[in-house]
MARFILO-525274 format. One line per 8 residues: number of its first residue (from 0); for each residue x, y, z of C-alpha. Coordinates in nm, 3 decimals, padded with zeros to 5 digits. Example, Ala and Ser with C-alpha at 12.3 -4.5 7.8 and 13.67 -1.06 7.14 Angstrom:
// residues 2
0) 01.230:-00.450:00.780; 01.367:-00.106:00.714
//
This chain:
// residues 380
0) -00.575:03.461:-00.274; -00.703:03.377:-00.621; -00.355:03.285:-00.748; -00.289:03.064:-00.445; -00.624:02.890:-00.496; -00.549:02.832:-00.864; -00.203:02.699:-00.783; -00.335:02.454:-00.526
8) -00.606:02.332:-00.764; -00.347:02.283:-01.034; -00.130:02.082:-00.794; -00.430:01.874:-00.689; -00.521:01.796:-01.049; -00.156:01.704:-01.120; -00.150:01.460:-00.824; -00.476:01.303:-00.937
16) -00.351:01.265:-01.296; -00.033:01.103:-01.160; -00.246:00.856:-00.963; -00.443:00.771:-01.279; -00.124:00.719:-01.484; 00.023:00.491:-01.217; -00.296:00.287:-01.185; -00.373:00.247:-01.557
24) -00.115:-00.032:-01.622; -00.296:-00.242:-01.359; -00.644:-00.202:-01.513; -00.672:-00.580:-01.561; -00.488:-00.681:-01.243; -00.581:-01.035:-01.146; -00.667:-00.950:-00.783; -00.716:-00.575:-00.764
32) -00.882:-00.474:-01.091; -01.191:-00.337:-00.912; -00.977:-00.132:-00.673; -00.775:00.007:-00.965; -01.088:00.098:-01.161; -01.266:00.266:-00.871; -00.944:00.449:-00.786; -00.913:00.580:-01.142
40) -01.280:00.683:-01.152; -01.257:00.859:-00.815; -00.937:01.039:-00.918; -01.088:01.167:-01.244; -01.409:01.267:-01.067; -01.213:01.450:-00.797; -01.015:01.636:-01.063; -01.341:01.758:-01.217
48) -01.465:01.853:-00.870; -01.145:02.049:-00.800; -01.200:02.258:-01.112; -01.577:02.298:-01.091; -01.565:02.406:-00.723; -01.323:02.693:-00.784; -01.458:03.037:-00.687; -01.426:03.168:-01.043
56) -01.635:02.884:-01.187; -01.903:02.907:-00.917; -01.934:03.286:-00.932; -01.870:03.368:-01.298; -02.013:03.086:-01.511; -02.379:03.029:-01.582; -02.546:02.737:-01.405; -02.601:02.552:-01.733
64) -02.226:02.556:-01.801; -02.154:02.429:-01.449; -02.415:02.151:-01.466; -02.187:01.866:-01.595; -01.925:01.946:-01.331; -02.189:01.958:-01.059; -02.320:01.617:-01.165; -01.976:01.454:-01.177
72) -01.882:01.613:-00.843; -02.197:01.477:-00.680; -02.120:01.134:-00.827; -01.787:01.143:-00.639; -01.983:01.053:-00.326; -02.083:00.719:-00.480; -01.727:00.659:-00.601; -01.588:00.729:-00.252
80) -01.817:00.462:-00.110; -01.718:00.212:-00.381; -01.350:00.295:-00.334; -01.373:00.237:00.042; -01.536:-00.100:-00.017; -01.281:-00.199:-00.283; -00.991:-00.119:-00.050; -01.126:-00.273:00.269
88) -01.362:-00.554:00.167; -01.160:-00.848:00.039; -01.453:-01.002:-00.151; -01.581:-00.680:-00.308; -01.669:-00.688:-00.681; -01.802:-00.411:-00.902; -02.153:-00.479:-01.034; -02.350:-00.317:-01.318
96) -02.588:-00.158:-01.070; -02.297:00.033:-00.918; -02.247:00.209:-01.250; -02.620:00.275:-01.281; -02.627:00.421:-00.930; -02.337:00.655:-01.010; -02.505:00.759:-01.336; -02.834:00.832:-01.160
104) -02.665:01.046:-00.893; -02.455:01.232:-01.152; -02.761:01.297:-01.370; -02.954:01.422:-01.068; -02.673:01.666:-00.986; -02.648:01.785:-01.347; -03.018:01.883:-01.337; -02.956:02.137:-01.059
112) -03.023:02.428:-01.294; -03.378:02.307:-01.353; -03.485:02.314:-00.988; -03.522:02.688:-00.941; -03.670:02.762:-00.599; -03.796:02.408:-00.547; -03.621:02.326:-00.216; -03.671:01.948:-00.198
120) -03.407:01.857:-00.464; -03.154:02.087:-00.296; -03.205:01.907:00.034; -03.155:01.571:-00.139; -02.845:01.703:-00.313; -02.689:01.788:00.024; -02.803:01.460:00.177; -02.643:01.239:-00.091
128) -02.278:01.310:00.009; -02.368:01.261:00.376; -02.535:00.924:00.310; -02.249:00.789:00.102; -01.987:00.926:00.343; -02.160:00.732:00.622; -02.175:00.422:00.402; -01.804:00.465:00.334
136) -01.741:00.494:00.706; -01.932:00.171:00.762; -01.726:-00.008:00.495; -01.403:00.118:00.651; -01.481:00.076:01.019; -01.683:-00.248:01.002; -01.404:-00.509:00.976; -01.138:-00.286:01.137
144) -01.067:-00.512:01.436; -01.027:-00.829:01.231; -00.799:-00.670:00.969; -00.453:-00.820:01.024; -00.275:-00.600:00.768; -00.133:-00.323:00.986; -00.058:-00.068:00.706; -00.411:-00.116:00.578
152) -00.542:-00.051:00.930; -00.351:00.279:00.923; -00.504:00.355:00.584; -00.846:00.293:00.737; -00.774:00.565:00.991; -00.669:00.802:00.716; -00.985:00.739:00.515; -01.209:00.758:00.823
160) -01.044:01.068:00.966; -00.988:01.231:00.630; -01.215:01.136:00.342; -01.545:01.098:00.523; -01.481:01.391:00.758; -01.389:01.612:00.462; -01.711:01.522:00.278; -01.925:01.592:00.584
168) -01.746:01.922:00.655; -01.794:02.045:00.299; -02.165:01.967:00.310; -02.196:02.157:00.638; -02.015:02.462:00.493; -02.232:02.471:00.182; -02.552:02.429:00.380; -02.452:02.713:00.613
176) -02.374:02.951:00.326; -02.644:03.179:00.194; -02.642:03.063:-00.170; -02.478:02.719:-00.135; -02.138:02.836:-00.267; -01.808:02.869:-00.083; -01.642:03.200:-00.007; -01.288:03.258:-00.135
184) -01.143:03.172:00.206; -01.341:02.851:00.256; -01.276:02.748:-00.107; -00.902:02.788:-00.041; -00.928:02.581:00.277; -01.131:02.324:00.082; -00.870:02.269:-00.190; -00.583:02.273:00.063
192) -00.748:01.998:00.269; -00.832:01.793:-00.039; -00.477:01.825:-00.176; -00.329:01.712:00.157; -00.569:01.421:00.190; -00.525:01.311:-00.171; -00.146:01.321:-00.145; -00.144:01.113:00.173
200) -00.381:00.847:00.036; -00.197:00.838:-00.299; 00.132:00.780:-00.118; -00.018:00.500:00.091; -00.162:00.326:-00.215; 00.114:00.383:-00.470; 00.436:00.348:-00.275; 00.633:00.042:-00.393
208) 00.618:-00.278:-00.195; 00.881:-00.311:00.076; 01.047:-00.601:-00.108; 01.062:-00.420:-00.441; 01.175:-00.091:-00.286; 01.447:-00.262:-00.085; 01.569:-00.460:-00.384; 01.572:-00.154:-00.609
216) 01.783:00.028:-00.351; 02.042:-00.247:-00.292; 02.004:-00.460:-00.604; 02.369:-00.470:-00.708; 02.491:-00.565:-00.360; 02.206:-00.803:-00.273; 02.143:-00.949:-00.618; 02.100:-01.319:-00.519
224) 01.831:-01.237:-00.259; 01.629:-01.035:-00.509; 01.676:-01.242:-00.823; 01.731:-01.592:-00.686; 01.874:-01.859:-00.913; 01.780:-01.691:-01.244; 02.126:-01.543:-01.301; 02.418:-01.379:-01.123
232) 02.641:-01.076:-01.153; 02.988:-01.169:-01.275; 03.153:-00.831:-01.317; 03.121:-00.871:-01.694; 02.979:-00.652:-01.968; 02.628:-00.796:-01.926; 02.589:-00.694:-01.561; 02.429:-00.362:-01.652
240) 02.168:-00.535:-01.867; 02.101:-00.791:-01.592; 02.040:-00.513:-01.338; 01.809:-00.330:-01.581; 01.613:-00.648:-01.658; 01.591:-00.742:-01.289; 01.437:-00.404:-01.205; 01.181:-00.443:-01.485
248) 01.085:-00.792:-01.366; 01.061:-00.682:-01.002; 00.835:-00.394:-01.105; 00.618:-00.628:-01.310; 00.589:-00.904:-01.049; 00.551:-00.687:-00.740; 00.386:-00.374:-00.880; 00.020:-00.313:-00.793
256) 00.008:-00.572:-00.513; 00.170:-00.381:-00.231; -00.060:-00.465:00.058; 00.150:-00.645:00.323; 00.029:-00.993:00.409; 00.010:-01.097:00.774; -00.112:-01.395:00.970; -00.141:-01.463:01.340
264) -00.150:-01.823:01.462; -00.241:-01.837:01.833; -00.092:-02.186:01.856; 00.262:-02.051:01.809; 00.423:-01.981:02.145; 00.786:-01.944:02.033; 00.967:-01.917:01.698; 01.320:-01.978:01.571
272) 01.423:-01.817:01.243; 01.742:-01.935:01.073; 01.921:-01.708:00.819; 01.608:-01.487:00.790; 01.532:-01.277:00.482; 01.477:-00.916:00.589; 01.344:-00.786:00.256; 01.018:-00.975:00.301
280) 00.929:-00.807:00.629; 00.830:-00.467:00.761; 01.108:-00.419:01.014; 00.883:-00.214:01.243; 00.664:-00.522:01.299; 00.967:-00.711:01.432; 01.059:-00.454:01.695; 00.854:-00.635:01.961
288) 00.734:-00.977:01.840; 00.421:-01.119:01.999; 00.605:-01.438:02.098; 00.970:-01.510:02.185; 01.183:-01.512:01.869; 01.524:-01.675:01.841; 01.764:-01.614:01.552; 02.043:-01.811:01.392
296) 02.280:-01.629:01.157; 02.549:-01.746:00.917; 02.824:-01.496:00.845; 02.928:-01.671:00.523; 02.579:-01.661:00.368; 02.612:-01.569:00.000; 02.241:-01.591:-00.080; 02.112:-01.362:00.196
304) 02.400:-01.129:00.277; 02.401:-01.095:00.659; 02.432:-00.715:00.660; 02.110:-00.685:00.460; 01.920:-00.971:00.624; 02.020:-01.157:00.941; 02.205:-00.863:01.097; 01.925:-00.624:00.993
312) 01.658:-00.840:01.158; 01.868:-00.872:01.473; 01.918:-00.495:01.489; 01.545:-00.427:01.444; 01.420:-00.687:01.691; 01.464:-00.552:02.042; 01.359:-00.871:02.220; 01.507:-01.130:01.983
320) 01.762:-01.373:02.117; 02.065:-01.465:01.906; 02.085:-01.841:01.957; 02.387:-01.903:01.736; 02.609:-01.700:01.505; 02.777:-01.965:01.291; 03.123:-01.852:01.170; 03.204:-01.949:00.813
328) 02.857:-02.098:00.756; 02.673:-02.061:00.427; 02.303:-02.035:00.353; 02.260:-02.413:00.353; 02.436:-02.471:00.685; 02.112:-02.566:00.862; 01.997:-02.814:00.597; 02.033:-03.158:00.750
336) 02.138:-03.349:00.558; 02.272:-03.101:00.302; 02.187:-03.166:-00.065; 02.472:-03.341:-00.247; 02.677:-03.095:-00.449; 02.650:-03.330:-00.747; 02.274:-03.269:-00.756; 02.310:-02.891:-00.767
344) 02.393:-02.657:-01.048; 02.698:-02.432:-01.028; 02.504:-02.125:-00.911; 02.295:-02.332:-00.668; 02.606:-02.481:-00.513; 02.777:-02.143:-00.482; 02.480:-02.020:-00.280; 02.398:-02.336:-00.081
352) 02.706:-02.556:-00.047; 02.928:-02.526:00.259; 03.216:-02.280:00.214; 03.569:-02.422:00.238; 03.678:-02.474:00.597; 03.327:-02.482:00.743; 03.302:-02.734:01.029; 02.950:-02.868:00.975
360) 02.940:-03.131:01.257; 03.050:-02.879:01.518; 02.815:-02.607:01.391; 02.520:-02.847:01.374; 02.571:-02.965:01.731; 02.592:-02.602:01.842; 02.274:-02.472:01.680; 02.069:-02.784:01.762
368) 02.162:-02.757:02.130; 02.076:-02.384:02.131; 01.738:-02.440:01.966; 01.641:-02.723:02.200; 01.733:-02.514:02.505; 01.539:-02.213:02.369; 01.219:-02.411:02.318; 01.248:-02.590:02.651
376) 01.277:-02.256:02.829; 01.000:-02.083:02.634; 00.748:-02.367:02.618; 00.735:-02.461:02.984
//
């Protein structure tokens, strides 16, 4: 059992170090610096806790040697509360008193060896994780109903059901033990639960944004949608460099800001989307739209390749209505009037101008009639 425990603690520390390494480049992130910093602090503190709570440390080392680890582990309760607020409170900002509070709690925990048989500090030591777990629960559950970001709502459930429950369970186990330490079996269960919880939360926080992940997967085939008008692939010797540079730019622009953005406008009773871009959306949210959704596709679209975008949205949306599939139409087919080709650059025109043989008057009459009929039927 000792080897299994050591292996799980090593894996947990490795996951936490990975989280720190992935968060460090975003230390000065314009919007999420406080989230990044609390995440790094909580990860490092949890790594110390994983090591200091091992059976060998608790049973073999003198209390004075364990004191720094005990203090940092107790301070994790404060960091959990701050982390929950940073994730779920949009206006949260770290303040100097937050650091002072963590320092006071950590110092209090590090003085455990000085208490002897004085029972009051031990009671307070067990109460601190409970108090901050409840504060974390309040930060998570408070604005749950008004949070429009569905993946973040799922993360709330993970933190509520996992992080706070884990903290409360560990306090209960230590209080129920004779000397405040965990047995080998409960210590193994402890590290297994913490490893599982940490891995799940790390995946939720660190997975790449849907746009970046989709573009990295299909970049060569869907280059215009991901890169825009910056450049194009020509089949030449520089294509490899362009793909490498595009991936670096996508990682820079979309890294560290992966929370999906949503908005619900109750005034909207029906929607028509023409040549939609699938990479911007979580396809699962389009399975059953809140309001009727009509689609118009263009099978000659060079900017948003139909198989990656229009066709993908149509396949995902179970209740969507295909109003018009315009044969031979390009991405600019629904621009009325279309921009003069003389005002566009070569790449712009390749992506927006009508392809040869496209019958614009006939296509325009077709999609306009379909859209008018759709809205008349849905807005009665």
